[in-house]
All heavy atoms as an XYZ file, in Angstrom:
802
protein
N     174.272     82.848    153.915
C     174.625     83.903    154.863
C     173.507     83.888    155.919
O     172.324     83.853    155.632
C     174.642     85.227    154.155
C     175.195     86.349    155.080
S     175.265     87.976    154.204
C     176.737     87.839    153.349
N     173.933     83.871    157.200
C     172.886     83.777    158.216
C     172.187     85.112    158.376
O     172.681     86.155    157.886
C     173.474     83.259    159.554
C     174.322     84.266    160.286
O     174.019     85.488    160.275
N     175.348     83.806    160.945
N     171.019     85.153    158.986
C     170.224     86.408    159.061
C     170.951     87.565    159.683
O     170.847     88.697    159.215
C     169.018     85.996    159.840
C     168.900     84.516    159.757
C     170.295     84.059    159.585
N     171.740     87.299    160.727
C     172.450     88.399    161.376
C     173.499     89.019    160.414
O     173.623     90.242    160.376
C     173.167     87.891    162.675
C     172.181     87.495    163.764
O     171.056     88.044    163.748
O     172.559     86.678    164.603
N     174.194     88.156    159.679
C     175.182     88.706    158.763
C     174.477     89.419    157.624
O     174.974     90.421    157.123
C     176.050     87.582    158.204
C     177.108     87.014    159.174
C     177.872     85.829    158.503
C     178.086     88.055    159.586
N     173.351     88.938    157.222
C     172.613     89.606    156.125
C     172.192     91.034    156.613
O     172.292     91.988    155.850
C     171.322     88.848    155.765
O     171.684     87.624    155.210
N     171.742     91.132    157.792
C     171.364     92.448    158.395
C     172.572     93.347    158.470
O     172.513     94.552    158.159
C     170.682     92.248    159.736
C     169.269     91.746    159.602
O     168.637     91.917    158.539
N     168.743     91.143    160.606
N     173.667     92.791    158.956
C     174.955     93.603    159.046
C     175.331     94.063    157.682
O     175.683     95.232    157.490
C     176.042     92.755    159.652
C     176.124     92.610    161.121
C     177.203     91.537    161.482
C     176.378     93.910    161.826
N     175.247     93.194    156.694
C     175.579     93.601    155.317
C     174.709     94.717    154.860
O     175.184     95.727    154.310
C     175.511     92.354    154.375
C     175.987     92.640    152.995
C     177.358     92.638    152.731
C     175.060     92.913    151.987
C     177.828     92.929    151.448
C     175.544     93.198    150.722
C     176.882     93.187    150.466
O     177.342     93.449    149.142
N     173.417     94.576    154.997
C     172.476     95.557    154.549
C     172.653     96.892    155.310
O     172.538     97.982    154.690
C     170.990     95.086    154.743
C     170.606     93.959    153.812
C     169.227     93.357    154.197
C     170.650     94.317    152.377
N     172.949     96.835    156.606
C     173.024     98.032    157.418
C     174.349     98.809    157.207
O     174.365    100.030    157.328
C     172.884     97.716    158.886
C     171.466     97.250    159.238
O     170.528     97.650    158.533
N     171.325     96.494    160.242
N     175.462     98.089    157.006
C     176.761     98.746    157.027
C     177.550     98.701    155.714
O     178.609     99.313    155.599
C     177.659     98.125    158.126
C     177.035     98.280    159.541
C     176.703     97.196    160.262
C     176.779     99.527    160.014
C     176.153     97.293    161.531
C     176.223     99.707    161.292
C     175.921     98.560    162.051
O     175.347     98.771    163.287
N     177.059     98.022    154.713
C     177.787     97.913    153.468
C     178.141     99.274    152.852
O     179.301     99.554    152.592
C     177.005     97.085    152.477
C     177.793     96.844    151.194
C     176.866     96.289    150.113
N     177.370     96.554    148.785
C     177.349     97.781    148.159
N     176.886     98.821    148.811
N     177.853     97.951    146.950
N     177.221    100.111    152.695
C     177.441    101.411    152.040
C     178.396    102.291    152.840
O     179.317    102.894    152.363
C     176.153    102.165    151.795
O     175.297    101.334    150.980
C     176.328    103.492    151.122
N     178.112    102.285    154.183
C     178.993    103.055    155.093
C     180.457    102.506    155.046
O     181.383    103.327    154.953
C     178.422    102.833    156.499
C     179.146    103.446    157.624
C     178.536    103.102    158.963
O     177.266    103.001    159.060
O     179.281    102.919    159.931
N     180.605    101.265    155.017
C     181.969    100.670    154.976
C     182.619    100.955    153.616
O     183.837    101.210    153.549
C     181.859     99.152    155.257
C     183.024     98.444    155.790
C     183.642     99.135    157.010
C     182.677     97.020    156.152
N     181.854    100.824    152.558
C     182.418    101.115    151.200
C     182.925    102.570    151.111
O     184.039    102.880    150.716
C     181.413    100.866    150.076
C     181.873    101.432    148.765
C     181.138     99.382    149.916
N     182.106    103.496    151.698
C     182.520    104.926    151.707
C     183.731    105.170    152.538
O     184.620    105.934    152.213
C     181.393    105.782    152.171
C     180.277    105.889    151.150
O     180.450    105.701    149.950
N     179.036    106.100    151.669
N     183.826    104.462    153.658
C     184.990    104.561    154.526
C     186.255    104.104    153.766
O     187.328    104.735    153.775
C     184.782    103.675    155.784
C     185.945    103.564    156.669
N     186.484    104.669    157.379
C     186.759    102.534    156.967
C     187.582    104.252    158.077
N     187.708    102.945    157.854
N     186.148    102.910    153.137
C     187.334    102.379    152.388
C     187.650    103.193    151.181
O     188.775    103.321    150.803
C     187.096    100.924    152.053
C     187.039     99.918    153.189
C     186.801     98.523    152.696
C     188.336    100.011    153.999
N     186.648    103.774    150.569
C     186.888    104.601    149.413
C     187.776    105.772    149.737
O     188.617    106.202    148.915
C     185.561    105.147    148.852
C     185.586    105.809    147.518
C     186.285    105.069    146.431
C     184.155    106.168    147.079
N     187.645    106.344    150.957
C     188.521    107.427    151.343
C     189.952    106.947    151.528
O     190.869    107.737    151.396
C     188.017    108.056    152.698
C     186.736    108.856    152.507
C     186.375    109.640    153.773
N     185.939    108.808    154.883
C     184.687    108.380    155.051
N     183.802    108.633    154.186
N     184.415    107.586    156.068
N     190.134    105.663    151.803
C     191.475    105.150    151.993
C     192.135    104.683    150.678
O     193.220    105.085    150.402
C     191.430    103.937    153.027
C     190.918    104.397    154.391
C     192.788    103.309    153.099
C     190.601    103.322    155.341
N     191.392    103.890    149.912
C     192.010    103.303    148.690
C     191.755    104.068    147.445
O     192.363    103.843    146.451
C     191.565    101.823    148.524
C     191.985    100.979    149.716
C     190.061    101.726    148.320
N     190.846    105.008    147.447
C     190.555    105.928    146.331
C     190.050    105.189    145.060
O     190.218    105.661    143.984
C     191.831    106.752    145.943
C     192.482    107.407    147.105
C     191.728    108.648    147.556
C     192.522    109.434    148.551
N     192.047    109.435    149.855
N     189.550    104.011    145.164
C     189.059    103.281    144.038
C     187.721    102.596    144.420
O     187.739    101.689    145.362
C     190.109    102.274    143.599
S     189.411    101.213    142.255
N     186.628    102.937    143.822
C     185.298    102.326    144.209
C     185.290    100.768    144.061
O     184.737    100.106    144.982
C     184.314    102.917    143.191
C     184.975    104.147    142.690
C     186.449    103.912    142.773
N     185.878    100.256    143.005
C     185.872     98.787    142.791
C     186.658     98.094    143.860
O     186.274     97.082    144.421
C     186.397     98.475    141.411
C     185.481     98.886    140.302
O     184.307     99.049    140.553
O     185.993     99.150    139.174
N     187.829     98.663    144.171
C     188.694     98.052    145.266
C     187.959     98.140    146.572
O     187.983     97.196    147.356
C     190.023     98.754    145.283
O     190.698     98.617    144.050
C     190.892     98.187    146.395
N     187.392     99.290    146.931
C     186.612     99.426    148.150
C     185.513     98.385    148.279
O     185.377     97.750    149.348
C     186.064    100.820    148.248
N     184.812     98.222    147.220
C     183.711     97.147    147.242
C     184.282     95.743    147.433
O     183.707     94.936    148.163
C     182.877     97.298    146.000
C     182.002     98.540    145.938
C     181.208     98.643    144.727
O     180.827     97.670    144.096
N     180.830     99.873    144.350
N     185.393     95.493    146.742
C     186.021     94.191    146.883
C     186.456     93.919    148.321
O     186.304     92.843    148.850
C     187.210     94.044    145.943
C     186.786     93.868    144.470
O     185.609     93.634    144.198
O     187.694     94.048    143.587
N     187.049     94.935    148.894
C     187.544     94.826    150.297
C     186.437     94.637    151.279
O     186.516     93.895    152.244
C     188.431     96.031    150.654
C     189.752     96.122    149.849
C     190.493     97.405    150.184
C     190.667     94.929    150.094
N     185.325     95.306    151.023
C     184.140     95.180    151.907
C     183.647     93.722    151.810
O     183.337     93.074    152.829
C     183.057     96.151    151.566
C     181.685     95.762    152.213
C     183.452     97.568    151.957
N     183.534     93.212    150.581
C     183.076     91.849    150.403
C     184.014     90.870    151.102
O     183.552     89.929    151.790
C     182.966     91.523    148.923
C     182.273     90.283    148.608
C     182.015     90.112    147.119
O     182.557     90.824    146.290
N     181.212     89.182    146.742
N     185.313     91.057    150.965
C     186.258     90.189    151.648
C     186.123     90.332    153.166
O     186.276     89.302    153.869
C     187.681     90.578    151.202
C     188.725     89.574    151.616
C     190.061     89.824    150.957
O     190.137     90.564    149.971
O     191.048     89.261    151.483
N     185.868     91.516    153.650
C     185.682     91.742    155.094
C     184.543     90.885    155.620
O     184.594     90.291    156.666
C     185.470     93.211    155.415
O     186.493     93.990    155.038
N     183.400     90.887    154.825
C     182.245     90.110    155.312
C     182.504     88.617    155.244
O     182.007     87.880    156.076
C     181.000     90.502    154.454
C     180.257     91.725    154.984
C     180.571     92.982    154.485
C     179.372     91.647    156.049
C     179.928     94.101    154.973
C     178.759     92.727    156.526
C     179.033     93.999    156.001
O     178.375     95.099    156.480
N     183.290     88.206    154.272
C     183.633     86.814    154.212
C     184.457     86.389    155.437
O     184.218     85.348    156.066
C     184.420     86.504    152.875
C     183.502     86.610    151.666
C     185.064     85.111    152.957
C     184.156     86.586    150.377
N     185.397     87.217    155.814
C     186.240     86.936    157.013
C     185.342     86.964    158.264
O     185.489     86.140    159.102
C     187.400     87.975    157.108
C     188.410     87.762    155.954
C     188.066     87.860    158.498
C     189.437     88.798    155.821
N     184.411     87.896    158.363
C     183.478     87.994    159.480
C     182.640     86.668    159.562
O     182.471     86.070    160.612
C     182.589     89.177    159.415
C     181.495     89.271    160.436
C     182.075     89.344    161.862
C     180.546     90.401    160.179
N     182.135     86.241    158.381
C     181.339     85.061    158.393
C     182.100     83.806    158.825
O     181.632     82.971    159.629
C     180.793     84.779    156.968
N     183.354     83.685    158.377
C     184.182     82.552    158.757
C     184.520     82.621    160.259
O     184.461     81.602    160.953
C     185.491     82.502    157.938
C     185.243     82.125    156.500
C     186.560     82.116    155.739
C     186.372     81.728    154.333
N     187.617     81.778    153.534
N     184.788     83.815    160.760
C     185.113     83.971    162.152
C     183.902     83.690    163.006
O     183.981     83.007    164.052
C     185.680     85.385    162.454
O     186.799     85.624    161.589
C     186.029     85.556    163.878
N     182.738     84.176    162.615
C     181.486     84.077    163.410
C     181.067     82.587    163.393
O     180.352     82.165    164.359
C     180.381     84.964    162.795
N     181.464     81.838    162.425
C     181.081     80.427    162.426
C     181.785     79.685    163.545
O     181.294     78.675    164.018
C     181.414     79.790    161.051
N     183.006     80.148    163.913
C     183.788     79.485    164.974
C     183.615     80.091    166.344
O     183.637     79.389    167.363
C     185.273     79.507    164.574
C     185.537     78.756    163.297
O     184.773     77.784    162.967
O     186.528     79.070    162.618
N     183.543     81.419    166.407
C     183.493     82.108    167.678
C     182.445     83.233    167.601
O     182.137     83.729    166.566
C     184.840     82.729    168.058
O     185.255     83.641    167.055
C     185.911     81.640    168.234
N     182.003     83.599    168.800
C     181.059     84.745    168.857
C     181.845     86.031    168.686
O     182.885     86.220    169.249
C     180.335     84.728    170.182
N     181.263     86.948    167.845
C     181.938     88.229    167.667
C     181.110     89.239    168.433
O     179.974     89.519    168.128
C     181.989     88.617    166.218
C     182.521     89.978    165.941
C     182.751     87.580    165.372
N     181.713     89.784    169.491
C     180.956     90.702    170.400
C     180.558     91.987    169.760
O     179.415     92.458    169.986
C     181.807     90.985    171.622
N     181.383     92.555    168.924
C     181.125     93.855    168.290
C     181.351     93.691    166.767
O     182.364     94.124    166.317
C     182.001     94.944    168.874
C     181.901     95.070    170.366
N     180.802     95.645    170.936
C     182.699     94.629    171.333
C     180.931     95.589    172.275
N     182.112     94.996    172.518
N     180.343     93.214    166.042
C     180.547     92.926    164.668
C     180.849     94.110    163.802
O     181.679     94.052    162.882
C     179.235     92.265    164.209
C     178.317     92.377    165.291
C     179.072     92.748    166.529
N     180.279     95.264    164.078
C     180.524     96.460    163.348
C     182.003     96.907    163.507
O     182.651     97.176    162.495
C     179.600     97.632    163.764
C     179.791     98.884    162.907
C     178.747     99.920    163.294
N     178.937    101.162    162.547
C     179.605    102.197    162.948
N     180.168    102.211    164.145
N     179.775    103.247    162.190
N     182.455     96.934    164.706
C     183.838     97.273    164.961
C     184.802     96.273    164.286
O     185.853     96.588    163.802
N     184.416     94.980    164.410
C     185.212     93.955    163.820
C     185.329     94.125    162.303
O     186.413     94.052    161.759
C     184.527     92.561    164.121
C     185.388     91.406    163.798
C     186.394     90.906    164.558
C     185.073     90.680    162.622
C     187.140     89.815    164.256
C     185.818     89.552    162.260
C     186.871     89.142    163.061
N     184.202     94.456    161.648
C     184.165     94.697    160.235
C     185.077     95.892    159.890
O     185.874     95.835    158.937
C     182.795     95.063    159.762
C     181.908     93.862    159.399
C     180.455     94.370    159.141
C     182.424     93.134    158.204
N     185.016     96.987    160.681
C     185.840     98.163    160.390
C     187.331     97.811    160.507
O     188.156     98.255    159.796
C     185.413     99.310    161.233
C     184.399    100.184    160.629
C     183.066     99.864    160.655
C     184.787    101.315    159.903
C     182.145    100.634    159.997
C     183.857    102.142    159.285
C     182.504    101.786    159.346
O     181.612    102.593    158.730
N     187.647     97.046    161.583
C     189.018     96.658    161.777
C     189.527     95.788    160.666
O     190.628     96.006    160.090
C     189.147     95.944    163.113
C     190.537     95.362    163.411
C     191.557     96.470    163.592
N     191.193     97.242    164.749
C     191.990     98.065    165.371
N     193.216     98.197    164.988
N     191.613     98.758    166.401
N     188.756     94.803    160.278
C     189.178     93.936    159.211
C     189.313     94.755    157.908
O     190.312     94.614    157.158
C     188.087     92.839    158.891
C     188.063     91.829    160.105
C     188.418     92.059    157.631
C     186.867     90.915    160.040
N     188.295     95.528    157.569
C     188.321     96.352    156.386
C     189.552     97.275    156.366
O     190.220     97.446    155.295
C     187.027     97.152    156.229
N     189.758     97.946    157.428
C     190.954     98.857    157.544
C     192.251     98.112    157.306
O     193.128     98.566    156.595
N     192.369     96.941    157.929
C     193.605     96.186    157.758
C     193.764     95.740    156.330
O     194.855     95.737    155.753
C     193.577     94.962    158.704
C     193.812     95.367    160.121
O     194.198     96.477    160.440
N     193.492     94.435    161.036
N     192.637     95.266    155.680
C     192.742     94.902    154.300
C     193.071     96.060    153.407
O     193.873     95.871    152.429
C     191.366     94.311    153.836
C     191.028     92.914    154.461
C     189.564     92.529    154.049
C     191.967     91.849    153.967
N     192.566     97.221    153.689
C     192.925     98.418    152.902
C     194.373     98.745    153.024
O     195.037     99.044    152.005
C     192.055     99.567    153.361
N     194.949     98.686    154.229
C     196.359     98.949    154.389
C     197.189     97.900    153.686
O     198.232     98.241    153.096
C     196.719     98.988    155.899
C     196.137    100.180    156.684
C     196.458    100.047    158.171
C     196.622    101.487    156.118
N     196.789     96.637    153.770
C     197.495     95.605    153.055
C     197.488     95.848    151.566
O     198.467     95.708    150.862
C     196.905     94.223    153.319
C     197.118     93.698    154.709
O     198.028     94.234    155.400
O     196.462     92.726    155.089
N     196.346     96.320    151.035
C     196.192     96.651    149.626
C     197.144     97.730    149.245
O     197.867     97.690    148.256
C     194.736     97.068    149.328
C     194.551     97.523    147.965
N     194.457     96.706    146.851
C     194.411     98.767    147.478
C     194.297     97.475    145.801
N     194.297     98.718    146.130
N     197.182     98.851    150.065
C     198.055     99.989    149.776
C     199.534     99.582    149.828
O     200.310     99.985    148.997
C     197.796    101.094    150.751
C     196.430    101.728    150.623
C     196.216    102.830    151.728
C     196.217    102.385    149.276
N     199.883     98.764    150.801
C     201.302     98.270    150.928
C     201.666     97.430    149.696
O     202.743     97.582    149.157
C     201.497     97.459    152.173
C     201.519     98.240    153.412
C     201.822     97.347    154.647
N     201.510     98.089    155.852
C     200.630     97.662    156.763
N     199.966     96.565    156.599
N     200.418     98.405    157.814
N     200.752     96.548    149.269
C     201.025     95.752    148.098
C     201.179     96.565    146.894
O     202.140     96.384    146.097
C     199.868     94.763    147.923
C     200.003     93.958    146.662
N     200.850     92.907    146.586
C     199.356     94.078    145.476
C     200.789     92.374    145.319
N     199.848     93.077    144.636
N     200.368     97.618    146.719
C     200.505     98.456    145.549
C     201.827     99.237    145.558
O     202.449     99.445    144.515
C     199.375     99.504    145.470
C     198.073     98.862    144.930
O     198.072     97.671    144.497
N     197.022     99.588    145.017
N     202.279     99.610    146.735
C     203.552    100.308    146.850
C     204.680     99.430    146.448
O     205.631     99.800    145.744
C     203.769    100.856    148.242
C     204.873    101.818    148.367
C     204.958    102.467    149.728
C     203.947    103.627    149.752
N     204.065    104.464    150.924
N     204.633     98.174    146.881
C     205.742     97.208    146.489
C     205.718     96.982    144.959
O     206.771     96.978    144.356
C     205.540     95.877    147.245
C     206.398     94.771    146.699
C     205.812     96.067    148.774
N     204.525     96.837    144.385
C     204.404     96.615    142.982
C     204.947     97.827    142.253
O     205.701     97.690    141.245
C     202.927     96.292    142.529
C     202.770     96.404    141.042
C     202.515     94.962    143.087
N     204.576     99.008    142.697
C     205.083    100.260    142.090
C     206.625    100.356    142.124
O     207.211    100.709    141.080
C     204.474    101.460    142.828
C     204.764    102.768    142.189
C     204.068    103.865    142.966
O     202.813    103.794    143.139
O     204.761    104.778    143.442
N     207.201    100.036    143.227
C     208.643    100.035    143.324
C     209.283     99.033    142.376
O     210.339     99.296    141.758
C     209.131     99.711    144.808
C     208.950    100.882    145.689
C     209.625    100.591    147.014
N     208.931    101.295    148.064
C     208.600    100.816    149.259
N     208.926     99.536    149.541
N     208.005    101.528    150.146
N     208.674     97.873    142.265
C     209.214     96.864    141.378
C     209.145     97.342    139.927
O     210.099     97.140    139.165
C     208.420     95.522    141.554
C     208.872     94.423    140.701
N     210.019     93.759    140.900
C     208.284     93.880    139.605
C     210.171     92.819    139.994
N     209.105     92.867    139.162
N     208.056     97.944    139.573
C     207.871     98.381    138.188
C     208.910     99.491    137.901
O     209.562     99.526    136.860
C     206.431     98.946    137.932
C     206.370     99.694    136.650
C     205.482     97.739    137.934
N     209.117    100.411    138.877
C     210.085    101.515    138.689
C     211.515    100.904    138.534
O     212.308    101.377    137.699
C     210.049    102.419    139.864
C     208.782    103.320    139.862
C     208.624    104.135    141.176
O     209.487    104.013    142.102
O     207.698    104.895    141.229
N     211.830     99.899    139.334
C     213.153     99.281    139.235
C     213.381     98.627    137.857
O     214.408     98.724    137.265
C     213.312     98.203    140.372
N     212.311     97.934    137.363
C     212.396     97.328    136.034
C     212.553     98.417    134.962
O     213.281     98.206    133.987
C     211.143     96.564    135.737
C     211.075     95.228    136.459
C     209.895     94.383    136.072
O     208.902     94.942    135.535
O     209.940     93.151    136.325
N     211.861     99.532    135.114
C     212.015    100.624    134.120
C     213.426    101.191    134.159
O     213.985    101.483    133.073
C     211.021    101.689    134.419
C     209.589    101.356    134.063
C     208.562    102.409    134.493
O     208.848    103.253    135.291
N     207.339    102.256    133.945
N     214.025    101.340    135.311
C     215.392    101.868    135.422
C     216.363    100.864    134.782
O     217.266    101.286    134.073
C     215.772    102.116    136.936
C     215.150    103.388    137.470
C     215.738    103.777    138.798
N     215.639    102.728    139.802
C     214.594    102.654    140.592
N     213.576    103.453    140.517
N     214.503    101.666    141.498
N     216.160     99.591    134.993
C     217.003     98.602    134.375
C     216.908     98.642    132.852
O     217.887     98.597    132.187
C     216.643     97.228    134.896
C     217.113     96.852    136.256
C     216.715     95.448    136.670
O     216.387     94.586    135.755
O     216.651     95.222    137.888
N     215.689     98.753    132.384
C     215.447     98.818    130.915
C     216.105    100.112    130.373
O     216.727    100.027    129.290
C     213.945     98.769    130.628
C     213.613     98.538    129.224
C     214.041     97.151    128.671
O     214.104     96.199    129.496
O     214.341     97.072    127.536
N     215.988    101.167    131.036
C     216.582    102.455    130.571
C     218.110    102.317    130.523
O     218.771    102.845    129.654
C     216.183    103.652    131.415
C     214.702    104.012    131.210
C     214.231    105.016    132.195
O     215.034    105.490    133.076
O     213.077    105.411    132.160
N     218.663    101.623    131.510
C     220.143    101.420    131.583
C     220.589    100.558    130.384
O     221.645    100.768    129.864
C     220.526    100.809    132.881
N     219.806     99.591    130.054
C     220.164     98.689    128.945
C     220.031     99.438    127.596
O     220.807     99.151    126.646
C     219.208     97.476    128.872
C     219.448     96.504    129.992
C     218.420     95.327    129.863
C     218.511     94.385    131.033
N     217.418     93.374    130.954
N     219.106    100.337    127.504
C     218.785    100.995    126.220
C     218.767    102.467    126.487
O     217.752    103.056    126.657
C     217.431    100.593    125.621
C     217.308     99.117    125.458
N     217.913     98.395    124.498
C     216.568     98.169    126.197
C     217.657     97.101    124.623
N     216.824     96.955    125.636
N     219.947    103.160    126.455
C     219.984    104.564    126.713
C     219.245    105.402    125.696
O     219.146    105.001    124.535
C     221.520    104.900    126.695
C     222.226    103.659    126.196
C     221.209    102.509    126.176
N     218.722    106.535    126.163
C     218.023    107.397    125.237
C     218.964    108.137    124.292
O     220.193    108.109    124.554
C     217.200    108.429    126.025
O     218.080    109.283    126.707
N     218.443    108.737    123.306
C     219.320    109.490    122.409
C     220.068    110.592    123.150
O     221.242    110.831    122.870
C     218.496    110.058    121.216
C     217.938    108.894    120.400
C     219.219    111.082    120.396
C     217.195    109.277    119.170
N     219.396    111.274    124.056
C     220.066    112.298    124.800
C     221.229    111.765    125.607
O     222.310    112.401    125.643
C     219.073    112.978    125.809
C     217.980    113.828    125.110
C     216.782    112.940    124.736
O     216.694    111.755    125.069
O     215.965    113.471    123.956
N     221.063    110.582    126.207
C     222.165    109.985    126.927
C     223.310    109.577    125.990
O     224.471    109.715    126.377
C     221.659    108.747    127.714
C     220.749    109.104    128.870
C     220.054    107.900    129.423
O     219.806    106.880    128.781
N     219.690    108.009    130.695
N     222.996    109.110    124.837
C     224.038    108.738    123.840
C     224.810    109.979    123.401
O     226.035    109.938    123.262
C     223.427    108.043    122.657
C     222.891    106.686    122.921
C     223.986    105.630    123.204
O     225.086    105.783    122.614
O     223.724    104.717    123.977
N     224.140    111.064    123.195
C     224.775    112.306    122.762
C     225.729    112.868    123.870
O     226.829    113.326    123.553
C     223.732    113.382    122.394
C     222.987    112.952    121.137
C     224.395    114.742    122.171
C     221.830    113.772    120.735
N     225.274    112.715    125.117
C     226.068    113.273    126.210
C     227.373    112.471    126.459
O     228.275    112.917    127.067
C     225.249    113.152    127.512
C     224.194    114.260    127.519
O     224.261    115.217    126.781
O     223.185    114.110    128.376
N     227.441    111.292    125.887
C     228.706    110.447    126.098
C     229.817    110.958    125.352
O     230.231    111.436    124.532
C     228.372    108.987    125.685
C     227.541    108.285    126.642
C     227.417    106.824    126.255
C     226.502    106.070    127.242
N     226.336    104.696    126.888
């Protein structure tokens, strides 16, 4: 990690984790997303100059958090659909009695 990125990491990591924690509600996920944000910043900075790295980090982190929430919602819907299918295959005793 170059010195500028190291300083950015030291200066903004906690602030960024706290910001993401308010969004994703999970400390481990917030820390993972911050780490991923810095990786993306490092890759981008290797190719082009980043004029406002703090803003860039917040934008990346926010986008990653939204992607995470969207993914969780899709997974949740999928699990619910599977549960409904399973319930339809194996009716409960109450459903059997009502027949």
